[in-house]
C-alpha positions as CSV (number, residue, x, y, z in Angstrom):
1,M,-23.0,-46.1,114.0
2,A,-22.2,-46.2,110.2
3,E,-21.1,-49.8,109.0
4,L,-17.3,-50.1,108.4
5,I,-15.9,-51.3,104.8
6,N,-12.7,-52.1,103.6
7,L,-12.0,-49.5,101.0
8,N,-9.5,-51.8,99.3
9,K,-12.1,-54.8,98.9
10,A,-14.7,-52.3,97.7
11,R,-12.1,-51.0,94.8
12,K,-11.3,-54.5,93.9
13,A,-14.9,-55.5,93.9
14,R,-15.8,-52.8,91.5
15,A,-12.9,-53.4,89.5
16,K,-13.9,-57.1,89.1
17,A,-17.6,-56.1,88.0
18,E,-16.2,-53.6,85.2
19,T,-14.1,-56.4,84.0
20,A,-16.9,-58.8,84.0
21,A,-19.1,-56.2,82.1
22,T,-16.4,-55.9,79.5
23,A,-16.1,-59.4,79.0
24,A,-19.7,-60.0,78.4
25,A,-19.7,-57.1,76.2
26,N,-16.8,-58.8,74.1
27,R,-18.4,-62.2,74.1
28,A,-21.4,-60.7,72.6
29,R,-19.2,-58.9,70.0
30,F,-16.7,-61.4,69.1
31,G,-18.3,-64.6,70.2
32,R,-20.6,-64.9,67.0
33,T,-20.5,-67.5,64.2
34,K,-19.5,-66.4,60.7
35,A,-23.1,-66.8,59.6
36,E,-24.3,-64.4,62.4
37,K,-21.6,-61.9,61.2
38,L,-22.7,-62.1,57.5
39,A,-26.2,-62.0,58.6
40,D,-25.8,-58.5,60.4
41,K,-23.6,-57.0,57.8
42,A,-26.3,-58.0,55.4
43,E,-28.9,-56.4,57.5
44,A,-27.0,-53.1,57.9
45,E,-26.5,-53.0,54.2
46,R,-29.9,-53.4,53.4
47,K,-30.8,-50.6,56.1
48,A,-28.3,-48.4,54.4
49,R,-29.6,-48.9,51.0
50,T,-33.3,-48.5,52.1
51,L,-32.2,-45.4,53.7
52,D,-30.4,-44.1,50.4
53,Q,-33.5,-44.9,48.5
54,A,-36.1,-42.9,50.5
55,R,-33.6,-39.9,50.5
56,R,-34.7,-37.1,48.3
57,E,-32.6,-35.1,45.7
58,R,-31.5,-31.6,46.7
59,D,-31.1,-28.9,44.1
60,D,-28.9,-26.5,45.7
61,A,-29.1,-23.8,42.7
62,D,-32.9,-23.5,43.3
63,P,-33.4,-20.3,45.8
64,V,-35.9,-21.3,48.4
C-alpha cells in the first residue's frame, strides 16, 4: 500500500523551501559590501568596453 502524506504539510514544506531559496538569492544579491558592488560594476564595465573594442565597423552602403 502507498505511503500516506498530508497534502497541507507537503504544500507548506514546498512553500518554505521556495522562500528559503529566494532568501538565499537576496542575501547574495543585496548582502554585499560597497566595495564588492563597485568591483562588480567595474568588472562589468571593463567587459563591455573590451567587447566594444573588438566589434567590427559595418558599412551598410557596401553591397555584399
